[in-house]
N, CA, C, O and the ligand as a Tripos MOL2 file, in Angstrom:
@<TRIPOS>MOLECULE
protein
  293   291    74     0     0
PROTEIN
NO_CHARGES

@<TRIPOS>ATOM
      1 N          -3.0630   42.3430  -49.6610 N.3       1 MET1
      2 CA         -4.3980   41.7600  -49.5870 C.3       1 MET1
      3 C          -4.7900   41.2050  -50.9510 C.2       1 MET1
      4 O          -4.6210   41.8650  -51.9760 O.2       1 MET1
      5 N          -5.2960   40.0260  -50.9490 N.am      2 THR2
      6 CA         -5.6970   39.3700  -52.1870 C.3       2 THR2
      7 C          -7.1650   39.0010  -52.0910 C.2       2 THR2
      8 O          -7.6920   38.7270  -51.0130 O.2       2 THR2
      9 N          -7.8130   39.0000  -53.2570 N.am      3 LYS3
     10 CA         -9.2140   38.5700  -53.2880 C.3       3 LYS3
     11 C          -9.2660   37.1490  -53.8410 C.2       3 LYS3
     12 O          -8.7730   36.8790  -54.9360 O.2       3 LYS3
     13 N          -9.8600   36.2590  -53.0820 N.am      4 PHE4
     14 CA         -9.9750   34.8610  -53.4890 C.3       4 PHE4
     15 C         -11.4380   34.5150  -53.7240 C.2       4 PHE4
     16 O         -12.3230   35.0110  -53.0270 O.2       4 PHE4
     17 N         -11.6840   33.6650  -54.7060 N.am      5 VAL5
     18 CA        -13.0170   33.0900  -54.8780 C.3       5 VAL5
     19 C         -13.0280   31.7410  -54.1780 C.2       5 VAL5
     20 O         -12.1560   30.9030  -54.4070 O.2       5 VAL5
     21 N         -14.0160   31.5390  -53.3290 N.am      6 LEU6
     22 CA        -14.1210   30.2870  -52.5870 C.3       6 LEU6
     23 C         -14.4760   29.1430  -53.5320 C.2       6 LEU6
     24 O         -14.9100   29.3660  -54.6620 O.2       6 LEU6
     25 N         -14.2880   27.9300  -53.0570 N.am      7 THR7
     26 CA        -14.5850   26.7400  -53.8490 C.3       7 THR7
     27 C         -16.0400   26.3370  -53.6210 C.2       7 THR7
     28 O         -16.4420   26.1140  -52.4790 O.2       7 THR7
     29 N         -16.8380   26.2390  -54.6880 N.am      8 PRO8
     30 CA        -18.2490   25.8680  -54.4870 C.3       8 PRO8
     31 C         -18.3880   24.4320  -54.0060 C.2       8 PRO8
     32 O         -17.7190   23.5310  -54.5130 O.2       8 PRO8
     33 N         -19.2550   24.2240  -53.0340 N.am      9 LEU9
     34 CA        -19.5370   22.8920  -52.5130 C.3       9 LEU9
     35 C         -21.0350   22.6380  -52.6010 C.2       9 LEU9
     36 O         -21.8380   23.5640  -52.4840 O.2       9 LEU9
     37 N         -21.4030   21.3930  -52.8060 N.am     10 THR10
     38 CA        -22.8120   21.0310  -52.7030 C.3      10 THR10
     39 C         -23.1180   20.7530  -51.2300 C.2      10 THR10
     40 O         -22.2030   20.4680  -50.4570 O.2      10 THR10
     41 N         -24.3950   20.8300  -50.8300 N.am     11 PRO11
     42 CA        -24.7350   20.4960  -49.4380 C.3      11 PRO11
     43 C         -24.2580   19.1010  -49.0590 C.2      11 PRO11
     44 O         -23.9030   18.8570  -47.9060 O.2      11 PRO11
     45 N         -24.2460   18.1870  -50.0210 N.am     12 GLU12
     46 CA        -23.7790   16.8220  -49.7540 C.3      12 GLU12
     47 C         -22.2880   16.8230  -49.4190 C.2      12 GLU12
     48 O         -21.8440   16.1330  -48.5010 O.2      12 GLU12
     49 N         -21.5240   17.6120  -50.1790 N.am     13 GLU13
     50 CA        -20.0860   17.6850  -49.9210 C.3      13 GLU13
     51 C         -19.7960   18.3300  -48.5690 C.2      13 GLU13
     52 O         -18.8080   18.0040  -47.9110 O.2      13 GLU13
     53 N         -20.6700   19.2480  -48.1670 N.am     14 ALA14
     54 CA        -20.4440   19.9920  -46.9290 C.3      14 ALA14
     55 C         -20.8890   19.2200  -45.6980 C.2      14 ALA14
     56 O         -20.5210   19.5670  -44.5760 O.2      14 ALA14
     57 N         -21.6740   18.1820  -45.9040 N.am     15 GLU15
     58 CA        -22.2560   17.4550  -44.7920 C.3      15 GLU15
     59 C         -21.1850   16.8190  -43.8980 C.2      15 GLU15
     60 O         -20.2270   16.2210  -44.3880 O.2      15 GLU15
     61 N         -21.3620   16.9560  -42.6000 N.am     16 GLY16
     62 CA        -20.4520   16.3370  -41.6550 C.3      16 GLY16
     63 C         -19.1760   17.1160  -41.4080 C.2      16 GLY16
     64 O         -18.3500   16.7060  -40.5930 O.2      16 GLY16
     65 N         -19.0000   18.2430  -42.1040 N.am     17 ARG17
     66 CA        -17.8100   19.0620  -41.8910 C.3      17 ARG17
     67 C         -18.1430   20.2400  -40.9880 C.2      17 ARG17
     68 O         -19.2930   20.6760  -40.9450 O.2      17 ARG17
     69 N         -17.1580   20.7600  -40.2670 N.am     18 PRO18
     70 CA        -17.4310   21.9460  -39.4540 C.3      18 PRO18
     71 C         -17.8210   23.1010  -40.3510 C.2      18 PRO18
     72 O         -17.2380   23.2740  -41.4210 O.2      18 PRO18
     73 N         -18.8020   23.8990  -39.9350 N.am     19 SER19
     74 CA        -19.2500   24.9830  -40.7970 C.3      19 SER19
     75 C         -19.4660   26.2510  -40.0000 C.2      19 SER19
     76 O         -19.6620   26.2270  -38.7850 O.2      19 SER19
     77 N         -19.4230   27.3540  -40.7180 N.am     20 ILE20
     78 CA        -19.6400   28.6630  -40.1100 C.3      20 ILE20
     79 C         -20.4770   29.4750  -41.0900 C.2      20 ILE20
     80 O         -20.2280   29.4590  -42.2950 O.2      20 ILE20
     81 N         -21.4810   30.1920  -40.5550 N.am     21 ASN21
     82 CA        -22.2780   31.0670  -41.4100 C.3      21 ASN21
     83 C         -21.6340   32.4490  -41.4110 C.2      21 ASN21
     84 O         -21.3830   33.0350  -40.3580 O.2      21 ASN21
     85 N         -21.3730   32.9540  -42.6100 N.am     22 THR22
     86 CA        -20.6410   34.2160  -42.7120 C.3      22 THR22
     87 C         -21.5170   35.4150  -42.3930 C.2      22 THR22
     88 O         -20.9920   36.5070  -42.1760 O.2      22 THR22
     89 N         -22.8360   35.2490  -42.3580 N.am     23 GLY23
     90 CA        -23.7020   36.4150  -42.3080 C.3      23 GLY23
     91 C         -23.5550   37.1890  -43.6000 C.2      23 GLY23
     92 O         -23.0690   36.6510  -44.5950 O.2      23 GLY23
     93 N         -23.9650   38.4310  -43.5990 N.am     24 VAL24
     94 CA        -23.8590   39.2270  -44.8270 C.3      24 VAL24
     95 C         -22.3940   39.5360  -45.1240 C.2      24 VAL24
     96 O         -21.9960   39.5960  -46.2880 O.2      24 VAL24
     97 N         -21.5990   39.7300  -44.0930 N.am     25 ALA25
     98 CA        -20.1640   39.9160  -44.2580 C.3      25 ALA25
     99 C         -19.4670   39.6040  -42.9450 C.2      25 ALA25
    100 O         -19.8310   40.1290  -41.8930 O.2      25 ALA25
    101 N         -18.4660   38.7480  -43.0210 N.am     26 MET26
    102 CA        -17.6960   38.3750  -41.8430 C.3      26 MET26
    103 C         -16.3900   39.1640  -41.8760 C.2      26 MET26
    104 O         -15.7200   39.2250  -42.9060 O.2      26 MET26
    105 N         -16.0370   39.7630  -40.7530 N.am     27 LEU27
    106 CA        -14.8250   40.5830  -40.6870 C.3      27 LEU27
    107 C         -13.7550   39.8640  -39.8830 C.2      27 LEU27
    108 O         -14.0060   39.3880  -38.7760 O.2      27 LEU27
    109 N         -12.5620   39.7930  -40.4520 N.am     28 GLY28
    110 CA        -11.4430   39.2220  -39.7230 C.3      28 GLY28
    111 C         -10.5230   40.3100  -39.2120 C.2      28 GLY28
    112 O         -10.8500   41.4960  -39.2500 O.2      28 GLY28
    113 N          -9.3790   39.8880  -38.7400 N.am     29 LEU29
    114 CA         -8.4310   40.8220  -38.1270 C.3      29 LEU29
    115 C          -7.4010   41.3230  -39.1260 C.2      29 LEU29
    116 O          -6.4670   42.0350  -38.7570 O.2      29 LEU29
    117 N          -7.5650   40.9560  -40.3800 N.am     30 GLY30
    118 CA         -6.6130   41.4000  -41.3930 C.3      30 GLY30
    119 C          -6.2360   40.2450  -42.2870 C.2      30 GLY30
    120 O          -6.1170   39.1090  -41.8280 O.2      30 GLY30
    121 N          -6.0490   40.5270  -43.5570 N.am     31 GLY31
    122 CA         -5.7070   39.4580  -44.4830 C.3      31 GLY31
    123 C          -6.3910   39.6520  -45.8040 C.2      31 GLY31
    124 O          -6.3200   40.7220  -46.4090 O.2      31 GLY31
    125 N          -7.0510   38.6160  -46.2460 N.am     32 ASN32
    126 CA         -7.5820   38.5900  -47.6050 C.3      32 ASN32
    127 C          -9.1060   38.7290  -47.6200 C.2      32 ASN32
    128 O          -9.7720   38.6070  -46.5920 O.2      32 ASN32
    129 N          -9.6300   38.9860  -48.8120 N.am     33 ASP33
    130 CA        -11.0750   38.9960  -49.0100 C.3      33 ASP33
    131 C         -11.4840   37.7170  -49.7390 C.2      33 ASP33
    132 O         -10.7510   37.2170  -50.5930 O.2      33 ASP33
    133 N         -12.6540   37.1970  -49.3960 N.am     34 TYR34
    134 CA        -13.1280   35.9540  -49.9860 C.3      34 TYR34
    135 C         -14.5160   36.1560  -50.5730 C.2      34 TYR34
    136 O         -15.4010   36.7330  -49.9410 O.2      34 TYR34
    137 N         -14.6850   35.6710  -51.7910 N.am     35 VAL35
    138 CA        -15.9120   35.8720  -52.5480 C.3      35 VAL35
    139 C         -16.7020   34.5610  -52.5850 C.2      35 VAL35
    140 O         -16.1400   33.5000  -52.8570 O.2      35 VAL35
    141 N         -17.9960   34.6400  -52.3130 N.am     36 CYS36
    142 CA        -18.8680   33.4660  -52.4140 C.3      36 CYS36
    143 C         -18.8410   32.9190  -53.8360 C.2      36 CYS36
    144 O         -18.9910   33.6730  -54.7980 O.2      36 CYS36
    145 N         -18.6510   31.6170  -53.9680 N.am     37 ALA37
    146 CA        -18.5740   31.0020  -55.2860 C.3      37 ALA37
    147 C         -19.9380   30.9360  -55.9660 C.2      37 ALA37
    148 O         -20.0240   30.6770  -57.1660 O.2      37 ALA37
    149 N         -20.9910   31.1680  -55.2080 N.am     38 HIS38
    150 CA        -22.3380   31.0080  -55.7560 C.3      38 HIS38
    151 C         -22.9490   32.3490  -56.1840 C.2      38 HIS38
    152 O         -23.5460   32.4470  -57.2560 O.2      38 HIS38
    153 N         -22.7970   33.3940  -55.3330 N.am     39 CYS39
    154 CA        -23.4590   34.6590  -55.6550 C.3      39 CYS39
    155 C         -22.4770   35.7820  -55.9740 C.2      39 CYS39
    156 O         -22.8890   36.8560  -56.4110 O.2      39 CYS39
    157 N         -21.1690   35.5430  -55.7580 N.am     40 GLY40
    158 CA        -20.1740   36.5300  -56.1540 C.3      40 GLY40
    159 C         -20.0040   37.6900  -55.2050 C.2      40 GLY40
    160 O         -19.2970   38.6460  -55.5230 O.2      40 GLY40
    161 N         -20.6390   37.6310  -54.0400 N.am     41 ARG41
    162 CA        -20.4690   38.7070  -53.0710 C.3      41 ARG41
    163 C         -19.2660   38.4500  -52.1800 C.2      41 ARG41
    164 O         -18.9390   37.3020  -51.8790 O.2      41 ARG41
    165 N         -18.6070   39.5290  -51.7590 N.am     42 VAL42
    166 CA        -17.5430   39.3860  -50.7630 C.3      42 VAL42
    167 C         -18.2070   39.0970  -49.4210 C.2      42 VAL42
    168 O         -18.8840   39.9560  -48.8560 O.2      42 VAL42
    169 N         -18.0100   37.8870  -48.9180 N.am     43 VAL43
    170 CA        -18.6880   37.5080  -47.6750 C.3      43 VAL43
    171 C         -17.7290   37.4660  -46.4890 C.2      43 VAL43
    172 O         -18.1670   37.4890  -45.3390 O.2      43 VAL43
    173 N         -16.4260   37.4060  -46.7580 N.am     44 ILE44
    174 CA        -15.4350   37.4210  -45.6760 C.3      44 ILE44
    175 C         -14.3680   38.4430  -46.0410 C.2      44 ILE44
    176 O         -13.7760   38.3740  -47.1180 O.2      44 ILE44
    177 N         -14.1250   39.3860  -45.1460 N.am     45 GLN45
    178 CA        -13.1620   40.4500  -45.4180 C.3      45 GLN45
    179 C         -12.0580   40.4330  -44.3730 C.2      45 GLN45
    180 O         -12.3050   40.1770  -43.1940 O.2      45 GLN45
    181 N         -10.8450   40.7080  -44.8180 N.am     46 GLY46
    182 CA         -9.7310   40.8650  -43.8860 C.3      46 GLY46
    183 C          -9.4680   39.6270  -43.0610 C.2      46 GLY46
    184 O          -9.3590   39.6940  -41.8370 O.2      46 GLY46
    185 N          -9.3690   38.5090  -43.7290 N.am     47 PHE47
    186 CA         -9.2890   37.2250  -43.0390 C.3      47 PHE47
    187 C          -8.1880   36.3920  -43.6620 C.2      47 PHE47
    188 O          -7.9140   36.5010  -44.8570 O.2      47 PHE47
    189 N          -7.5570   35.5620  -42.8480 N.am     48 ASN48
    190 CA         -6.5510   34.6450  -43.3770 C.3      48 ASN48
    191 C          -7.0270   33.2110  -43.1900 C.2      48 ASN48
    192 O          -6.9880   32.6710  -42.0850 O.2      48 ASN48
    193 N          -7.4700   32.6110  -44.2680 N.am     49 MET49
    194 CA         -8.0540   31.2860  -44.1900 C.3      49 MET49
    195 C          -7.0200   30.2050  -43.8920 C.2      49 MET49
    196 O          -7.3720   29.0830  -43.5280 O.2      49 MET49
    197 N          -5.7380   30.5510  -44.0490 N.am     50 ASP50
    198 CA         -4.6940   29.5730  -43.7300 C.3      50 ASP50
    199 C          -4.6650   29.2490  -42.2420 C.2      50 ASP50
    200 O          -4.0780   28.2480  -41.8290 O.2      50 ASP50
    201 N          -5.3070   30.1060  -41.4300 N.am     51 THR51
    202 CA         -5.2530   29.9040  -39.9880 C.3      51 THR51
    203 C          -6.4410   29.0910  -39.4840 C.2      51 THR51
    204 O          -6.5590   28.8580  -38.2810 O.2      51 THR51
    205 N          -7.3200   28.6590  -40.3810 N.am     52 THR52
    206 CA         -8.4840   27.8820  -39.9490 C.3      52 THR52
    207 C          -8.3730   26.4520  -40.4550 C.2      52 THR52
    208 O          -7.4810   26.1200  -41.2360 O.2      52 THR52
    209 N          -9.2830   25.6220  -40.0030 N.am     53 LEU53
    210 CA         -9.3100   24.2310  -40.4500 C.3      53 LEU53
    211 C          -9.5040   24.1640  -41.9620 C.2      53 LEU53
    212 O         -10.3790   24.8440  -42.4980 O.2      53 LEU53
    213 N          -8.7030   23.3580  -42.6580 N.am     54 PRO54
    214 CA         -8.8790   23.2340  -44.1120 C.3      54 PRO54
    215 C         -10.2510   22.6760  -44.4940 C.2      54 PRO54
    216 O         -10.7490   22.9450  -45.5870 O.2      54 PRO54
    217 N         -10.8600   21.9020  -43.5950 N.am     55 ALA55
    218 CA        -12.1500   21.2840  -43.9150 C.3      55 ALA55
    219 C         -13.3310   22.2090  -43.6440 C.2      55 ALA55
    220 O         -14.4750   21.8480  -43.9210 O.2      55 ALA55
    221 N         -13.0650   23.3980  -43.1030 N.am     56 MET56
    222 CA        -14.1440   24.3050  -42.7170 C.3      56 MET56
    223 C         -15.0360   24.6520  -43.9160 C.2      56 MET56
    224 O         -14.5490   24.9080  -45.0170 O.2      56 MET56
    225 N         -16.3440   24.6550  -43.6750 N.am     57 VAL57
    226 CA        -17.3140   25.0320  -44.7040 C.3      57 VAL57
    227 C         -17.8650   26.4110  -44.3480 C.2      57 VAL57
    228 O         -18.2700   26.6550  -43.2120 O.2      57 VAL57
    229 N         -17.8730   27.3010  -45.3260 N.am     58 TYR58
    230 CA        -18.3770   28.6550  -45.1190 C.3      58 TYR58
    231 C         -19.7320   28.7680  -45.8030 C.2      58 TYR58
    232 O         -19.8290   28.7070  -47.0290 O.2      58 TYR58
    233 N         -20.7770   28.9350  -44.9980 N.am     59 VAL59
    234 CA        -22.1280   29.0550  -45.5420 C.3      59 VAL59
    235 C         -22.3940   30.5390  -45.7740 C.2      59 VAL59
    236 O         -22.3510   31.3470  -44.8470 O.2      59 VAL59
    237 N         -22.6700   30.8760  -47.0300 N.am     60 CYS60
    238 CA        -22.8920   32.2720  -47.3990 C.3      60 CYS60
    239 C         -24.1640   32.7920  -46.7410 C.2      60 CYS60
    240 O         -25.2260   32.1830  -46.8660 O.2      60 CYS60
    241 N         -24.0550   33.9250  -46.0360 N.am     61 GLY61
    242 CA        -25.2150   34.5110  -45.3850 C.3      61 GLY61
    243 C         -26.1320   35.2270  -46.3570 C.2      61 GLY61
    244 O         -27.2460   35.6060  -45.9950 O.2      61 GLY61
    245 N         -25.6770   35.4170  -47.5840 N.am     62 VAL62
    246 CA        -26.4770   36.1200  -48.5880 C.3      62 VAL62
    247 C         -27.3420   35.1250  -49.3680 C.2      62 VAL62
    248 O         -28.5570   35.2950  -49.4630 O.2      62 VAL62
    249 N         -26.7070   34.0830  -49.9260 N.am     63 CYS63
    250 CA        -27.4470   33.1590  -50.7970 C.3      63 CYS63
    251 C         -27.6010   31.7680  -50.1790 C.2      63 CYS63
    252 O         -28.3330   30.9350  -50.7140 O.2      63 CYS63
    253 N         -26.9210   31.5060  -49.0580 N.am     64 GLY64
    254 CA        -27.0520   30.2030  -48.4070 C.3      64 GLY64
    255 C         -26.2020   29.1210  -49.0400 C.2      64 GLY64
    256 O         -26.2910   27.9570  -48.6490 O.2      64 GLY64
    257 N         -25.3770   29.4860  -50.0150 N.am     65 GLY65
    258 CA        -24.5230   28.5090  -50.6800 C.3      65 GLY65
    259 C         -23.3820   28.0480  -49.7850 C.2      65 GLY65
    260 O         -22.9260   28.7840  -48.9100 O.2      65 GLY65
    261 N         -22.9310   26.8300  -50.0130 N.am     66 HIS66
    262 CA        -21.8220   26.2690  -49.2550 C.3      66 HIS66
    263 C         -20.5210   26.5130  -50.0140 C.2      66 HIS66
    264 O         -20.4460   26.3160  -51.2270 O.2      66 HIS66
    265 N         -19.4980   26.9460  -49.2740 N.am     67 ASN67
    266 CA        -18.2040   27.2330  -49.8820 C.3      67 ASN67
    267 C         -17.0920   26.5760  -49.0750 C.2      67 ASN67
    268 O         -17.1580   26.4830  -47.8490 O.2      67 ASN67
    269 N         -16.0680   26.1230  -49.7940 N.am     68 GLY68
    270 CA        -14.8590   25.6360  -49.1380 C.3      68 GLY68
    271 C         -13.7440   26.6500  -49.3270 C.2      68 GLY68
    272 O         -13.8870   27.6150  -50.0780 O.2      68 GLY68
    273 N         -12.6290   26.4220  -48.6350 N.am     69 ALA69
    274 CA        -11.4660   27.2940  -48.7970 C.3      69 ALA69
    275 C         -11.0250   27.2940  -50.2620 C.2      69 ALA69
    276 O         -11.2350   26.3090  -50.9700 O.2      69 ALA69
    277 N         -10.4160   28.3930  -50.7230 N.am     70 PRO70
    278 CA         -9.9730   28.4280  -52.1230 C.3      70 PRO70
    279 C          -8.9610   27.3200  -52.3880 C.2      70 PRO70
    280 O          -8.1590   26.9720  -51.5210 O.2      70 PRO70
    281 N          -9.0100   26.7830  -53.5740 N.am     71 ARG71
    282 CA         -8.0320   25.7520  -53.9320 C.3      71 ARG71
    283 C          -6.6720   26.3940  -54.1180 C.2      71 ARG71
    284 O          -6.5560   27.4520  -54.7360 O.2      71 ARG71
    285 N          -5.6520   25.7570  -53.5870 N.am     72 LYS72
    286 CA         -4.2950   26.2640  -53.7810 C.3      72 LYS72
    287 C          -3.8330   25.9190  -55.1880 C.2      72 LYS72
    288 O          -4.1130   24.8400  -55.7100 O.2      72 LYS72
    289 N          -3.1240   26.8560  -55.7790 N.am     73 THR73
    290 CA         -2.6400   26.5750  -57.1250 C.3      73 THR73
    291 C          -1.1580   26.2340  -57.0710 C.2      73 THR73
    292 O          -0.5490   25.9630  -58.1060 O.2      73 THR73
    293 ZN        -23.4530   33.5370  -51.7540 Zn       74 ZN74
@<TRIPOS>BOND
     1     1     2 1
     2     2     3 1
     3     3     4 2
     4     3     5 am
     5     5     6 1
     6     6     7 1
     7     7     8 2
     8     7     9 am
     9     9    10 1
    10    10    11 1
    11    11    12 2
    12    11    13 am
    13    13    14 1
    14    14    15 1
    15    15    16 2
    16    15    17 am
    17    17    18 1
    18    18    19 1
    19    19    20 2
    20    19    21 am
    21    21    22 1
    22    22    23 1
    23    23    24 2
    24    23    25 am
    25    25    26 1
    26    26    27 1
    27    27    28 2
    28    27    29 am
    29    29    30 1
    30    30    31 1
    31    31    32 2
    32    31    33 am
    33    33    34 1
    34    34    35 1
    35    35    36 2
    36    35    37 am
    37    37    38 1
    38    38    39 1
    39    39    40 2
    40    39    41 am
    41    41    42 1
    42    42    43 1
    43    43    44 2
    44    43    45 am
    45    45    46 1
    46    46    47 1
    47    47    48 2
    48    47    49 am
    49    49    50 1
    50    50    51 1
    51    51    52 2
    52    51    53 am
    53    53    54 1
    54    54    55 1
    55    55    56 2
    56    55    57 am
    57    57    58 1
    58    58    59 1
    59    59    60 2
    60    59    61 am
    61    61    62 1
    62    62    63 1
    63    63    64 2
    64    63    65 am
    65    65    66 1
    66    66    67 1
    67    67    68 2
    68    67    69 am
    69    69    70 1
    70    70    71 1
    71    71    72 2
    72    71    73 am
    73    73    74 1
    74    74    75 1
    75    75    76 2
    76    75    77 am
    77    77    78 1
    78    78    79 1
    79    79    80 2
    80    79    81 am
    81    81    82 1
    82    82    83 1
    83    83    84 2
    84    83    85 am
    85    85    86 1
    86    86    87 1
    87    87    88 2
    88    87    89 am
    89    89    90 1
    90    90    91 1
    91    91    92 2
    92    91    93 am
    93    93    94 1
    94    94    95 1
    95    95    96 2
    96    95    97 am
    97    97    98 1
    98    98    99 1
    99    99   100 2
   100    99   101 am
   101   101   102 1
   102   102   103 1
   103   103   104 2
   104   103   105 am
   105   105   106 1
   106   106   107 1
   107   107   108 2
   108   107   109 am
   109   109   110 1
   110   110   111 1
   111   111   112 2
   112   111   113 am
   113   113   114 1
   114   114   115 1
   115   115   116 2
   116   115   117 am
   117   117   118 1
   118   118   119 1
   119   119   120 2
   120   119   121 am
   121   121   122 1
   122   122   123 1
   123   123   124 2
   124   123   125 am
   125   125   126 1
   126   126   127 1
   127   127   128 2
   128   127   129 am
   129   129   130 1
   130   130   131 1
   131   131   132 2
   132   131   133 am
   133   133   134 1
   134   134   135 1
   135   135   136 2
   136   135   137 am
   137   137   138 1
   138   138   139 1
   139   139   140 2
   140   139   141 am
   141   141   142 1
   142   142   143 1
   143   143   144 2
   144   143   145 am
   145   145   146 1
   146   146   147 1
   147   147   148 2
   148   147   149 am
   149   149   150 1
   150   150   151 1
   151   151   152 2
   152   151   153 am
   153   153   154 1
   154   154   155 1
   155   155   156 2
   156   155   157 am
   157   157   158 1
   158   158   159 1
   159   159   160 2
   160   159   161 am
   161   161   162 1
   162   162   163 1
   163   163   164 2
   164   163   165 am
   165   165   166 1
   166   166   167 1
   167   167   168 2
   168   167   169 am
   169   169   170 1
   170   170   171 1
   171   171   172 2
   172   171   173 am
   173   173   174 1
   174   174   175 1
   175   175   176 2
   176   175   177 am
   177   177   178 1
   178   178   179 1
   179   179   180 2
   180   179   181 am
   181   181   182 1
   182   182   183 1
   183   183   184 2
   184   183   185 am
   185   185   186 1
   186   186   187 1
   187   187   188 2
   188   187   189 am
   189   189   190 1
   190   190   191 1
   191   191   192 2
   192   191   193 am
   193   193   194 1
   194   194   195 1
   195   195   196 2
   196   195   197 am
   197   197   198 1
   198   198   199 1
   199   199   200 2
   200   199   201 am
   201   201   202 1
   202   202   203 1
   203   203   204 2
   204   203   205 am
   205   205   206 1
   206   206   207 1
   207   207   208 2
   208   207   209 am
   209   209   210 1
   210   210   211 1
   211   211   212 2
   212   211   213 am
   213   213   214 1
   214   214   215 1
   215   215   216 2
   216   215   217 am
   217   217   218 1
   218   218   219 1
   219   219   220 2
   220   219   221 am
   221   221   222 1
   222   222   223 1
   223   223   224 2
   224   223   225 am
   225   225   226 1
   226   226   227 1
   227   227   228 2
   228   227   229 am
   229   229   230 1
   230   230   231 1
   231   231   232 2
   232   231   233 am
   233   233   234 1
   234   234   235 1
   235   235   236 2
   236   235   237 am
   237   237   238 1
   238   238   239 1
   239   239   240 2
   240   239   241 am
   241   241   242 1
   242   242   243 1
   243   243   244 2
   244   243   245 am
   245   245   246 1
   246   246   247 1
   247   247   248 2
   248   247   249 am
   249   249   250 1
   250   250   251 1
   251   251   252 2
   252   251   253 am
   253   253   254 1
   254   254   255 1
   255   255   256 2
   256   255   257 am
   257   257   258 1
   258   258   259 1
   259   259   260 2
   260   259   261 am
   261   261   262 1
   262   262   263 1
   263   263   264 2
   264   263   265 am
   265   265   266 1
   266   266   267 1
   267   267   268 2
   268   267   269 am
   269   269   270 1
   270   270   271 1
   271   271   272 2
   272   271   273 am
   273   273   274 1
   274   274   275 1
   275   275   276 2
   276   275   277 am
   277   277   278 1
   278   278   279 1
   279   279   280 2
   280   279   281 am
   281   281   282 1
   282   282   283 1
   283   283   284 2
   284   283   285 am
   285   285   286 1
   286   286   287 1
   287   287   288 2
   288   287   289 am
   289   289   290 1
   290   290   291 1
   291   291   292 2
@<TRIPOS>SUBSTRUCTURE
     1 MET1         2 RESIDUE 1 A MET
     2 THR2         6 RESIDUE 1 A THR
     3 LYS3        10 RESIDUE 1 A LYS
     4 PHE4        14 RESIDUE 1 A PHE
     5 VAL5        18 RESIDUE 1 A VAL
     6 LEU6        22 RESIDUE 1 A LEU
     7 THR7        26 RESIDUE 1 A THR
     8 PRO8        30 RESIDUE 1 A PRO
     9 LEU9        34 RESIDUE 1 A LEU
    10 THR10       38 RESIDUE 1 A THR
    11 PRO11       42 RESIDUE 1 A PRO
    12 GLU12       46 RESIDUE 1 A GLU
    13 GLU13       50 RESIDUE 1 A GLU
    14 ALA14       54 RESIDUE 1 A ALA
    15 GLU15       58 RESIDUE 1 A GLU
    16 GLY16       62 RESIDUE 1 A GLY
    17 ARG17       66 RESIDUE 1 A ARG
    18 PRO18       70 RESIDUE 1 A PRO
    19 SER19       74 RESIDUE 1 A SER
    20 ILE20       78 RESIDUE 1 A ILE
    21 ASN21       82 RESIDUE 1 A ASN
    22 THR22       86 RESIDUE 1 A THR
    23 GLY23       90 RESIDUE 1 A GLY
    24 VAL24       94 RESIDUE 1 A VAL
    25 ALA25       98 RESIDUE 1 A ALA
    26 MET26      102 RESIDUE 1 A MET
    27 LEU27      106 RESIDUE 1 A LEU
    28 GLY28      110 RESIDUE 1 A GLY
    29 LEU29      114 RESIDUE 1 A LEU
    30 GLY30      118 RESIDUE 1 A GLY
    31 GLY31      122 RESIDUE 1 A GLY
    32 ASN32      126 RESIDUE 1 A ASN
    33 ASP33      130 RESIDUE 1 A ASP
    34 TYR34      134 RESIDUE 1 A TYR
    35 VAL35      138 RESIDUE 1 A VAL
    36 CYS36      142 RESIDUE 1 A CYS
    37 ALA37      146 RESIDUE 1 A ALA
    38 HIS38      150 RESIDUE 1 A HIS
    39 CYS39      154 RESIDUE 1 A CYS
    40 GLY40      158 RESIDUE 1 A GLY
    41 ARG41      162 RESIDUE 1 A ARG
    42 VAL42      166 RESIDUE 1 A VAL
    43 VAL43      170 RESIDUE 1 A VAL
    44 ILE44      174 RESIDUE 1 A ILE
    45 GLN45      178 RESIDUE 1 A GLN
    46 GLY46      182 RESIDUE 1 A GLY
    47 PHE47      186 RESIDUE 1 A PHE
    48 ASN48      190 RESIDUE 1 A ASN
    49 MET49      194 RESIDUE 1 A MET
    50 ASP50      198 RESIDUE 1 A ASP
    51 THR51      202 RESIDUE 1 A THR
    52 THR52      206 RESIDUE 1 A THR
    53 LEU53      210 RESIDUE 1 A LEU
    54 PRO54      214 RESIDUE 1 A PRO
    55 ALA55      218 RESIDUE 1 A ALA
    56 MET56      222 RESIDUE 1 A MET
    57 VAL57      226 RESIDUE 1 A VAL
    58 TYR58      230 RESIDUE 1 A TYR
    59 VAL59      234 RESIDUE 1 A VAL
    60 CYS60      238 RESIDUE 1 A CYS
    61 GLY61      242 RESIDUE 1 A GLY
    62 VAL62      246 RESIDUE 1 A VAL
    63 CYS63      250 RESIDUE 1 A CYS
    64 GLY64      254 RESIDUE 1 A GLY
    65 GLY65      258 RESIDUE 1 A GLY
    66 HIS66      262 RESIDUE 1 A HIS
    67 ASN67      266 RESIDUE 1 A ASN
    68 GLY68      270 RESIDUE 1 A GLY
    69 ALA69      274 RESIDUE 1 A ALA
    70 PRO70      278 RESIDUE 1 A PRO
    71 ARG71      282 RESIDUE 1 A ARG
    72 LYS72      286 RESIDUE 1 A LYS
    73 THR73      290 RESIDUE 1 A THR
    74 ZN74       293 GROUP 0 **** ****
């Protein structure tokens, strides 16, 4: 399991893309943890983002910030 920091997006960048609100914490079926790029909270736990659309926008349920999938290095 790895902890990833999501990529911060502006509302303009997120516009027109599919989005999901994480709520206070979104639970997956196993995988990695993802940290909101804006408030630093773990908003998605046990999830594999490789299995979702790369364009998906994750709206933080804590601070309302828009996040994209972590950038691959
Ligand atoms: Zn946040």
